[in-house]
C-alpha positions as CSV (number, residue, x, y, z in Angstrom):
1,M,-13.1,8.5,-25.3
2,W,-10.3,5.7,-26.8
3,E,-9.1,8.1,-29.4
4,P,-7.6,10.3,-27.5
5,I,-6.0,7.7,-25.2
6,A,-4.4,5.8,-28.0
7,Q,-3.3,8.8,-29.1
8,H,-1.3,9.6,-25.7
9,I,0.0,6.5,-25.7
10,R,1.3,7.1,-28.9
11,H,3.0,9.9,-28.1
12,A,4.2,8.6,-24.6
13,T,5.8,5.6,-26.8
14,Q,6.7,6.8,-29.8
15,Q,5.2,4.3,-31.0
16,P,2.5,3.5,-33.8
17,F,-0.8,2.0,-32.0
18,D,-3.8,1.2,-33.8
19,L,-5.8,0.4,-30.7
20,Q,-8.5,-2.6,-31.6
21,S,-11.6,-3.2,-29.4
22,P,-10.6,-2.7,-25.7
23,R,-11.7,-5.9,-23.8
24,S,-12.9,-5.0,-19.6
25,V,-10.9,-6.8,-17.3
26,S,-12.1,-7.5,-13.8
27,G,-10.5,-7.7,-10.5
28,G,-10.8,-3.5,-9.6
29,C,-13.6,-2.8,-7.0
30,I,-12.8,1.3,-7.3
31,N,-11.8,1.4,-11.3
32,R,-12.5,-0.3,-14.7
33,G,-10.0,-2.3,-15.9
34,Y,-9.2,-2.8,-19.7
35,H,-6.8,-4.6,-21.9
36,L,-5.5,-2.5,-24.7
37,Q,-4.5,-4.2,-28.3
38,D,-3.1,-3.1,-31.7
39,S,-2.9,-5.3,-34.6
40,Q,0.8,-5.3,-34.3
41,G,0.1,-7.0,-30.7
42,R,0.8,-4.5,-29.0
43,N,-0.6,-4.7,-25.5
44,Y,-1.3,-2.1,-22.6
45,F,-3.4,-2.0,-19.0
46,A,-5.4,0.9,-18.7
47,K,-7.4,1.9,-15.5
48,L,-10.3,4.0,-16.0
49,N,-11.9,6.5,-13.4
50,N,-14.3,9.6,-13.2
51,P,-13.1,12.4,-15.5
52,G,-12.0,14.1,-11.6
53,L,-10.0,12.0,-10.7
54,A,-6.7,12.2,-12.9
55,E,-4.8,13.1,-10.0
56,M,-5.7,10.1,-8.0
57,F,-3.7,8.3,-10.7
58,A,-0.7,10.5,-11.2
59,A,0.0,10.4,-7.4
60,E,-0.3,6.2,-8.2
61,A,2.0,6.9,-11.4
62,L,4.4,8.6,-9.3
63,G,4.3,6.1,-7.0
64,L,5.1,3.2,-9.1
65,Q,8.0,5.2,-10.8
66,Q,9.8,5.7,-7.0
67,I,9.3,2.4,-6.0
68,Q,10.9,1.1,-9.3
69,A,13.4,3.7,-8.9
70,A,15.1,1.6,-5.6
71,Q,15.6,-1.3,-8.2
72,A,14.2,-4.1,-5.6
73,V,11.2,-5.2,-6.8
74,T,9.4,-5.3,-10.4
75,V,6.0,-3.0,-11.1
76,P,4.2,-2.5,-13.6
77,T,5.7,0.7,-15.6
78,P,3.1,3.6,-16.4
79,I,3.0,4.7,-19.8
80,C,0.5,7.9,-19.5
81,W,-1.8,9.2,-17.5
82,G,-4.9,12.1,-18.0
83,S,-8.0,12.9,-18.3
84,T,-10.7,13.1,-21.2
85,D,-14.3,14.5,-21.2
86,Q,-15.9,10.9,-20.1
87,A,-12.6,9.6,-17.6
88,A,-9.5,9.7,-16.2
89,Y,-7.4,7.2,-17.0
90,L,-3.9,5.4,-16.0
91,V,-2.3,3.3,-18.7
92,L,0.7,1.0,-17.8
93,E,2.6,-1.9,-19.0
94,W,0.8,-5.0,-19.8
95,L,1.9,-7.8,-17.2
96,D,2.1,-11.4,-18.9
97,L,0.5,-13.0,-15.0
98,G,0.1,-17.0,-14.3
99,G,3.0,-18.0,-12.8
100,S,3.6,-20.3,-9.8
101,S,3.5,-18.9,-6.5
102,G,5.6,-21.4,-4.5
103,P,8.8,-20.3,-5.5
104,A,8.1,-16.2,-5.7
105,A,6.8,-16.0,-2.5
106,A,10.0,-16.3,-1.0
107,T,11.8,-13.4,-3.2
108,L,8.9,-10.8,-2.9
109,G,9.7,-11.0,0.5
110,R,13.3,-10.6,0.0
111,Q,12.7,-8.0,-2.6
112,L,10.2,-6.1,-0.2
113,A,12.7,-5.9,2.8
114,Q,15.1,-4.4,0.1
115,L,12.7,-1.9,-1.1
116,H,11.9,-0.3,2.1
117,R,15.9,-0.8,2.9
118,R,17.3,1.6,-0.6
119,A,13.9,4.0,0.0
120,V,14.6,6.0,2.5
121,S,13.6,9.4,3.2
122,G,15.7,12.2,5.0
123,Q,12.7,14.3,5.3
124,G,10.8,12.1,8.0
125,F,7.5,10.4,7.4
126,G,5.0,11.2,4.7
127,W,5.3,12.0,0.7
128,D,5.7,14.7,-2.0
129,R,2.4,15.2,-2.7
130,N,-1.4,13.3,-1.1
131,N,-2.8,10.1,-2.9
132,T,-5.3,7.7,-2.4
133,I,-5.9,4.9,-0.4
134,G,-8.8,2.9,-2.6
135,S,-10.6,5.9,-3.6
136,T,-10.5,7.6,0.1
137,P,-7.9,10.5,0.3
138,Q,-4.6,9.6,1.9
139,L,-2.8,12.6,3.4
140,N,0.8,12.7,3.5
141,P,2.1,16.2,5.3
142,W,5.4,16.1,5.9
143,T,6.2,15.2,9.4
144,A,9.3,14.3,11.9
145,D,7.5,12.2,14.5
146,W,6.4,8.7,13.2
147,A,3.5,8.8,16.4
148,E,2.3,12.0,15.5
149,F,2.2,10.9,11.7
150,W,0.3,7.7,12.7
151,A,-2.5,9.2,15.2
152,E,-3.5,12.5,13.1
153,Q,-2.6,11.7,9.5
154,R,-3.7,7.7,9.5
155,I,-5.9,6.8,12.3
156,G,-7.4,10.3,13.4
157,Y,-8.1,11.6,10.1
158,Q,-10.2,8.3,8.8
159,L,-12.1,8.5,12.6
160,K,-13.2,12.0,11.2
161,L,-14.4,10.5,8.0
162,G,-16.1,7.2,9.6
163,R,-18.1,9.9,12.0
164,R,-19.0,12.0,8.6
165,Q,-20.2,8.4,7.5
166,G,-22.4,8.0,10.6
167,G,-19.9,5.6,12.5
168,H,-20.0,5.5,16.2
169,F,-16.4,5.3,18.0
170,P,-16.9,5.8,21.4
171,Q,-13.1,4.9,22.4
172,G,-11.7,6.8,19.1
173,S,-10.2,9.8,21.0
174,R,-9.0,7.9,24.2
175,L,-7.1,5.7,21.4
176,L,-5.7,8.6,19.8
177,D,-4.4,9.9,22.9
178,R,-2.4,6.8,23.7
179,I,-0.7,6.7,20.4
180,P,2.7,8.6,21.2
181,Q,3.0,6.1,24.5
182,L,2.2,2.7,21.7
183,L,4.9,4.0,20.0
184,A,6.9,6.0,22.5
185,D,9.8,3.2,22.1
186,H,9.8,2.5,18.1
187,H,12.0,4.8,16.0
188,P,11.9,3.8,12.7
189,Q,13.5,4.6,9.6
190,A,11.1,6.4,7.3
191,S,11.0,3.5,4.0
192,L,9.5,3.8,1.4
193,V,5.9,1.4,1.3
194,H,3.6,-0.1,-0.9
195,G,0.9,1.4,1.7
196,D,-1.8,-1.1,0.1
197,L,-0.5,-4.7,0.6
198,W,-3.1,-7.1,0.5
199,G,-3.0,-10.4,-1.5
200,G,-4.7,-9.2,-4.0
201,N,-2.6,-6.6,-4.8
202,G,0.5,-9.0,-5.7
203,A,0.9,-11.6,-8.6
204,V,3.4,-13.7,-10.6
205,L,4.5,-13.2,-13.7
206,R,5.2,-16.4,-15.9
207,S,8.6,-16.0,-16.1
208,G,8.8,-16.8,-12.3
209,A,8.9,-12.8,-11.0
210,P,7.0,-11.7,-8.4
211,V,5.4,-7.9,-9.2
212,I,3.4,-5.8,-6.3
213,F,0.9,-3.2,-8.2
214,D,-1.8,-1.0,-7.1
215,P,0.4,0.9,-4.5
216,A,-0.4,3.5,-2.2
217,V,2.9,5.0,-1.0
218,Y,4.2,7.4,0.9
219,Y,7.5,6.9,3.5
220,G,6.7,5.6,7.1
221,D,7.4,2.9,9.0
222,R,8.6,-0.6,7.5
223,E,5.9,-2.9,9.4
224,V,3.2,-1.3,7.8
225,D,3.3,-2.8,4.5
226,L,4.1,-6.1,6.5
227,A,1.1,-5.6,9.2
228,M,-1.3,-5.4,6.2
229,T,0.0,-8.7,4.6
230,E,-1.5,-10.1,7.9
231,L,-4.3,-8.6,7.3
232,F,-6.3,-10.2,4.7
233,G,-4.4,-13.3,4.1
234,G,-2.4,-14.3,0.4
235,F,1.1,-14.8,2.0
236,S,2.7,-17.5,2.9
237,A,5.1,-18.4,5.2
238,A,8.0,-18.4,2.6
239,F,7.3,-14.6,1.9
240,Y,7.5,-13.7,5.8
241,G,10.7,-16.1,5.4
242,G,12.3,-14.5,2.7
243,Y,11.5,-11.0,4.2
244,R,13.3,-12.0,7.3
245,A,16.5,-13.4,6.2
246,E,16.8,-10.0,4.3
247,W,16.1,-7.8,6.9
248,P,14.5,-9.1,10.6
249,L,11.9,-7.5,12.0
250,D,12.1,-4.9,15.6
251,S,11.0,-6.4,19.0
252,G,7.5,-5.4,19.3
253,Y,6.0,-6.1,15.8
254,D,3.2,-7.9,16.8
255,R,2.0,-5.8,19.2
256,R,2.1,-2.9,17.2
257,K,0.6,-4.4,13.9
258,P,-3.0,-4.1,15.4
259,L,-2.6,-0.4,15.4
260,Y,-1.4,-0.8,11.9
261,N,-4.1,-2.3,10.4
262,L,-7.1,-0.5,12.1
263,Y,-5.7,2.1,9.6
264,H,-7.1,-0.2,6.9
265,I,-10.2,-1.6,8.8
266,L,-11.3,2.0,9.3
267,N,-11.0,2.7,5.4
268,H,-12.8,-0.2,4.7
269,F,-15.8,0.9,6.9
270,N,-15.8,4.5,5.4
271,L,-15.6,2.7,1.7
272,F,-17.6,-0.2,1.9
273,G,-19.3,0.1,5.7
274,G,-21.2,-3.1,6.8
275,S,-19.3,-4.7,9.8
276,Y,-16.3,-3.0,9.7
277,E,-17.4,-0.5,12.3
278,S,-17.4,-3.4,14.7
279,Q,-14.3,-4.8,14.0
280,A,-12.4,-1.1,14.2
281,N,-14.0,-1.0,17.3
282,A,-13.1,-4.2,18.8
283,L,-9.5,-3.5,17.6
284,I,-9.3,-0.3,19.6
285,D,-10.8,-1.5,22.6
286,R,-8.0,-4.4,22.4
287,L,-5.2,-1.9,22.0
288,L,-7.1,0.4,25.0
289,S,-6.8,-3.2,27.3
290,T,-3.2,-4.2,26.5
291,P,-0.9,-2.4,29.4
292,I,1.6,0.1,27.8
293,D,4.5,-2.2,29.4
294,S,4.1,-4.5,26.9
295,Y,5.3,-2.1,24.3
296,R,8.5,-1.8,25.8
297,P,11.3,-3.2,24.0
298,L,12.6,-6.5,24.8
299,A,15.9,-6.7,27.0
300,P,19.3,-8.0,25.4
301,D,20.0,-11.8,25.4
302,R,23.4,-13.1,26.6
303,S,25.0,-12.1,22.7
304,G,23.9,-8.9,23.4
305,T,21.0,-8.8,20.8
306,I,17.5,-8.3,20.9
307,G,14.9,-10.8,20.7
308,H,12.5,-11.0,17.1
309,D,9.1,-11.5,17.2
310,R,7.1,-14.2,15.0
311,A,4.2,-12.9,13.1
């Protein structure tokens, strides 16, 4: 299995690469990770999965390249990707992790805001291809209306998958009907988002620079990234301070946040089952019980500016 991958690395880098014994690296629950090194000290990181999942890795590589193109935040450089008879693979730049997270948190917040501001789409919401969130398909057809995209391609699709898995979401259809109202007064730009930004998908290089990885990119409301950082923890107050210093959040973010995080709770049910079903239903009930008027924009203050919620 390894020789075709080593050959692909040589072809992609135009450098010799005599692969030594690959070393398994822990950390992921979807793919198998390996540290690849040769006798000259060249290092790469390889992700492996079943042979039929080459398109998943191709989409991830393209997402990393698009984030890199914005020149805002560090991500690992994709080296090569493909499949052998035994495995699909994605080879990435090896990152020397282990720096202090303190000063890097505010930097990451500023850089994420810069990514959201710089990388925007004129085609609406979606992406040029479908990809995955974890190992779940993520559908990205270009859609002009954000509420329609979120209802149909995110919440609606996950509910459909969840019911196939045996999940029971009695208020799911009511919520789908209500999403256009919940987002009626919110008109975000279509920013390139990481799409799966929880604490485990970020780190700090020994140089002190923050880095993010394992994206599930598409063009959407920038708030989906901020919302997920709060779902599973792992981001400090300095991160949010850095983001807001670069680009303050729109009024009503705290009220939209549960709707955005419902997508990930439903996806976790589809991936892992268990208590995520009850969490999803509790979140759906909360969203349905919130008066629509609370989603209206705040009135301008005396200076003529809109107030901002605090996460």
